[in-house]
C-alpha positions as CSV (number, residue, x, y, z in Angstrom):
1,X,101.1,88.7,34.0
2,X,101.3,85.0,33.4
3,X,101.9,85.7,29.7
4,X,104.7,88.1,30.5
5,X,106.4,85.5,32.7
6,X,106.0,82.7,30.1
7,X,107.6,84.8,27.4
8,X,110.4,86.0,29.7
9,X,109.9,89.6,28.5
10,X,111.3,92.7,30.3
11,X,109.0,95.3,31.8
12,X,106.4,93.1,33.3
13,X,105.0,94.3,36.7
14,X,106.0,92.2,39.7
15,X,103.1,93.5,41.9
16,X,100.7,90.8,41.0
17,X,100.4,87.3,42.5
18,X,103.2,85.0,41.4
19,X,102.3,82.6,38.6
20,X,103.9,79.4,37.3
21,X,107.6,79.1,36.7
22,X,108.9,80.6,33.4
23,X,109.1,78.3,30.4
24,X,112.4,78.9,28.7
25,X,114.3,77.0,26.0
26,X,117.2,74.7,27.1
27,X,120.7,76.0,27.5
28,X,123.3,74.6,25.0
29,X,125.9,73.0,27.3
30,X,128.6,71.8,24.9
31,X,131.7,73.4,26.3
32,X,133.3,73.6,22.8
33,X,130.5,75.8,21.5
34,X,130.5,79.5,21.0
35,X,128.2,81.3,23.4
36,X,124.7,81.7,22.3
37,X,123.8,85.4,22.0
38,X,120.9,87.5,20.9
39,X,121.8,89.9,18.1
40,X,121.7,93.6,18.6
41,X,120.1,95.0,15.5
42,X,119.8,98.7,14.7
43,X,116.9,100.8,13.5
44,X,114.0,100.7,12.7
45,X,113.2,98.5,15.6
46,X,115.4,96.5,18.0
47,X,114.6,92.9,18.8
48,X,113.4,93.8,22.3
49,X,111.2,96.5,20.9
50,X,109.6,94.0,18.5
51,X,109.1,91.5,21.4
52,X,107.5,94.3,23.5
53,X,105.1,95.2,20.7
54,X,104.1,91.6,20.1
55,X,103.6,91.1,23.8
56,X,101.4,94.2,24.2
57,X,99.3,93.2,21.2
58,X,98.8,89.6,22.3
59,X,98.1,90.6,25.9
60,X,95.4,93.0,24.9
61,X,93.8,90.3,22.7
62,X,93.9,87.8,25.6
63,X,92.4,90.3,28.0
64,X,89.4,90.7,25.6
65,X,88.9,87.0,25.1
66,X,85.3,85.9,24.8
67,X,83.6,82.6,24.2
68,X,82.3,82.1,20.7
69,X,78.7,82.9,19.9
70,X,77.0,79.5,19.4
71,X,73.6,78.7,18.1
72,X,71.7,75.5,17.7
73,X,69.8,74.2,14.6
74,X,66.8,76.4,15.5
75,X,68.9,79.5,15.8
76,X,68.6,79.6,19.5
77,X,71.7,81.0,21.4
78,X,73.6,78.3,23.4
79,X,74.8,79.6,26.8
80,X,78.5,80.0,26.8
81,X,81.0,81.9,29.0
82,X,84.7,82.6,28.9
83,X,86.5,81.4,32.1
84,X,90.2,81.8,32.2
85,X,92.7,79.3,33.7
86,X,96.4,79.2,34.5
87,X,96.6,75.5,33.6
88,X,97.7,75.6,30.0
89,X,100.8,75.2,27.9
90,X,102.4,76.5,24.8
91,X,103.5,74.5,21.7
92,X,106.3,71.9,21.9
93,X,108.4,71.6,18.8
94,X,108.4,68.1,17.1
95,X,110.5,68.8,14.0
96,X,113.7,70.6,13.1
97,X,113.9,72.2,9.7
98,X,117.4,73.1,8.4
99,X,117.9,76.0,6.0
100,X,120.7,78.0,4.4
101,X,120.3,81.8,4.4
102,X,121.2,82.5,0.7
103,X,122.3,85.9,1.8
104,X,125.6,87.8,1.7
105,X,126.4,87.9,5.4
106,X,125.1,87.0,8.9
107,X,124.6,90.7,9.5
108,X,122.2,90.9,6.5
109,X,120.3,87.8,7.8
110,X,119.9,89.2,11.3
111,X,118.7,92.5,10.0
112,X,116.2,90.8,7.7
113,X,114.8,88.9,10.7
114,X,114.6,92.2,12.7
115,X,112.4,94.0,10.2
116,X,108.7,93.7,10.8
117,X,107.9,94.1,7.1
118,X,109.8,91.0,6.0
119,X,107.6,88.7,8.2
120,X,110.4,86.1,8.2
121,X,112.4,84.6,11.0
122,X,114.0,81.5,12.4
123,X,114.7,80.2,15.9
124,X,118.4,80.0,15.4
125,X,121.1,81.3,12.9
126,X,124.6,79.8,12.7
127,X,127.3,82.1,11.4
128,X,130.4,81.1,9.4
129,X,132.5,81.3,12.6
130,X,130.1,78.8,14.3
131,X,128.5,81.5,16.5
132,X,124.9,80.6,17.2
133,X,122.3,83.4,17.4
134,X,119.1,82.5,19.2
135,X,116.4,84.7,17.6
136,X,113.0,83.3,18.7
137,X,112.1,81.4,21.9
138,X,111.8,77.7,21.1
139,X,108.3,77.6,22.4
140,X,107.2,80.4,20.0
141,X,106.2,80.0,16.4
142,X,108.7,81.6,13.9
143,X,108.0,82.2,10.2
144,X,110.7,80.0,8.6
145,X,109.0,77.2,6.7
146,X,106.0,78.7,4.8
147,X,103.8,76.7,2.5
148,X,104.5,73.0,2.1
149,X,103.7,69.5,3.3
150,X,105.5,66.8,5.1
151,X,103.5,63.7,5.9
152,X,100.2,65.1,7.2
153,X,101.8,68.4,8.4
154,X,100.9,71.5,6.4
155,X,101.8,74.1,8.9
156,X,105.4,73.4,9.8
157,X,105.9,76.7,11.4
158,X,103.6,75.6,14.2
159,X,105.4,72.2,14.7
160,X,109.0,72.9,14.2
161,X,112.2,74.7,15.1
162,X,114.0,76.5,12.2
163,X,117.8,76.7,12.0
164,X,119.3,78.9,9.4
165,X,123.0,78.4,8.4
166,X,125.0,81.3,6.9
167,X,125.6,79.9,3.5
168,X,125.0,81.2,-0.1
169,X,123.9,77.7,-1.4
170,X,127.0,77.4,-3.6
171,X,129.7,76.6,-1.0
172,X,130.3,73.8,1.5
173,X,129.3,74.2,5.1
174,X,132.4,74.7,7.2
175,X,133.5,72.6,10.1
176,X,132.8,75.2,12.8
177,X,129.2,75.5,11.6
178,X,128.6,71.7,11.5
179,X,130.3,71.1,14.8
180,X,128.1,73.6,16.6
181,X,125.0,72.6,14.7
182,X,125.5,69.0,16.0
183,X,125.8,70.3,19.6
184,X,122.7,72.4,19.1
185,X,120.7,69.5,17.6
186,X,121.7,67.2,20.4
187,X,120.4,69.7,22.9
188,X,117.1,70.2,21.1
189,X,116.5,66.5,20.5
190,X,117.0,65.7,24.2
191,X,115.0,68.6,25.4
192,X,112.0,68.1,23.3
193,X,112.1,64.4,22.5
194,X,112.3,65.1,18.7
195,X,112.2,61.8,16.8
196,X,115.2,60.9,14.6
197,X,113.1,61.0,11.4
198,X,112.0,64.5,12.1
199,X,115.2,66.3,11.2
200,X,114.7,67.4,7.6
201,X,115.5,70.2,5.2
202,X,113.4,73.0,3.9
203,X,113.7,71.4,0.5
204,X,112.0,68.2,1.8
205,X,109.0,70.1,3.2
206,X,108.6,72.6,0.3
207,X,110.2,70.9,-2.7
208,X,108.4,73.1,-5.3
209,X,109.6,76.3,-3.7
210,X,112.9,75.7,-1.9
211,X,116.3,74.1,-2.6
212,X,117.9,74.5,0.8
213,X,120.0,73.3,2.4
214,X,120.9,71.8,-0.9
215,X,123.2,68.9,-2.1
216,X,126.3,70.2,-0.3
217,X,124.8,69.8,3.2
218,X,126.3,66.8,5.1
219,X,123.2,64.8,6.0
220,X,125.3,61.7,6.4
221,X,127.2,63.3,9.2
222,X,124.0,64.3,11.0
223,X,122.5,60.8,10.5
224,X,125.5,59.2,12.2
225,X,124.6,61.3,15.3
226,X,120.9,60.4,15.2
227,X,119.6,63.5,13.4
228,X,117.7,62.1,10.4
229,X,118.3,59.0,8.3
230,X,120.9,58.1,5.7
231,X,121.1,55.1,3.3
232,X,123.2,52.1,4.4
233,X,126.6,51.6,2.8
234,X,125.6,48.3,1.3
235,X,122.3,48.5,-0.8
236,X,120.2,45.8,-2.3
237,X,118.3,46.4,-5.6
238,X,114.8,47.6,-5.3
239,X,112.2,44.9,-6.1
240,X,110.7,44.9,-9.6
241,X,107.3,45.8,-8.2
242,X,108.7,48.6,-6.0
243,X,106.4,51.6,-6.0
244,X,108.7,54.6,-5.8
245,X,105.9,57.2,-5.5
246,X,104.4,55.3,-2.5
247,X,107.8,55.1,-0.9
248,X,108.4,58.8,-1.2
249,X,105.0,59.5,0.3
250,X,105.7,57.1,3.3
251,X,108.9,58.9,4.0
252,X,107.0,62.2,4.1
253,X,107.3,63.8,0.7
254,X,104.3,65.5,-1.0
255,X,104.0,63.6,-4.2
256,X,101.3,65.9,-5.7
257,X,104.3,67.1,-7.8
258,X,106.2,63.9,-8.2
259,X,109.1,65.5,-10.1
260,X,109.6,68.0,-7.3
261,X,109.5,65.2,-4.7
262,X,112.1,63.2,-6.6
263,X,114.4,66.2,-6.9
264,X,114.1,67.0,-3.2
265,X,114.8,63.4,-2.3
266,X,117.9,63.3,-4.5
267,X,119.2,66.6,-3.1
268,X,119.0,65.0,0.4
269,X,119.9,61.4,0.0
270,X,121.8,61.1,-3.3
271,X,123.5,64.5,-3.8
272,X,125.3,63.6,-7.0
273,X,122.6,65.0,-9.1
274,X,119.1,66.4,-8.7
275,X,117.4,65.5,-11.9
276,X,113.8,64.3,-11.5
277,X,114.6,60.8,-12.7
278,X,115.3,57.8,-10.5
279,X,118.0,55.5,-11.9
280,X,118.4,51.9,-10.7
281,X,121.0,53.2,-8.1
282,X,118.6,55.9,-7.0
283,X,115.8,53.4,-6.6
284,X,118.1,51.3,-4.4
285,X,118.8,54.3,-2.2
286,X,115.1,55.1,-2.0
287,X,114.2,51.5,-1.2
288,X,116.7,51.4,1.6
289,X,115.6,54.8,3.2
290,X,111.9,53.9,2.8
291,X,112.4,50.8,4.9
292,X,113.7,52.8,7.8
293,X,110.3,54.5,8.2
């Protein structure tokens, strides 16, 4: 019953003893924003049917929970017993990962997210008209980031909120999308205490696999509002002994493939080209950004 309340799912019995208050994501309060809605997606399964199936599967698993079988160095069984408690929580997001959909329409993206076989999702999707679709509860883990590394984080799905923006990767993001994205980010940052540095792109986390949100995304606009960093207007040259690879690693990039890391950095912070070569001007940008971390 507690699980049903926490997830806010329909169909849970109300005959059992009341549990703790429901945990729900924050409401976006910006009066200028389009109302947040949950998409109604047709066959094969609606969103609520999928939630119901996930809930039933998880509930059955939790009801059968047992303590692990432990043995000591002599092979003797160590006494252990499963004892349930209501005093627990669910994950709190600490990052926001921004994507573009690279699909033909918002309808195609929402349908993709509704099909179990695709195994992909995101917490939010922003359409070209600025409408925001809330797809996964903020406290739940969505499948949006995949394999990658940022700092010490290698499972970004478990630590982040994913925001997809309806964009094919070849066109500028429009004003309605960015205006409502900023309002959404402000709500999420205040609700979960997400640090300024932890607003990044999919390309930053998975530079060998992903190019989004790409060089057309207005990171400078976001940085002015406190969502990520941006280089200062006046830059000083990087020192002669400046270690660019170390600076990239300190920012968060996985430098096991240095060329991919440089390309991702330039897509985010330079945006005039994404060649895996750091010019003197690029090094000045890197030196400036690195000093903010």
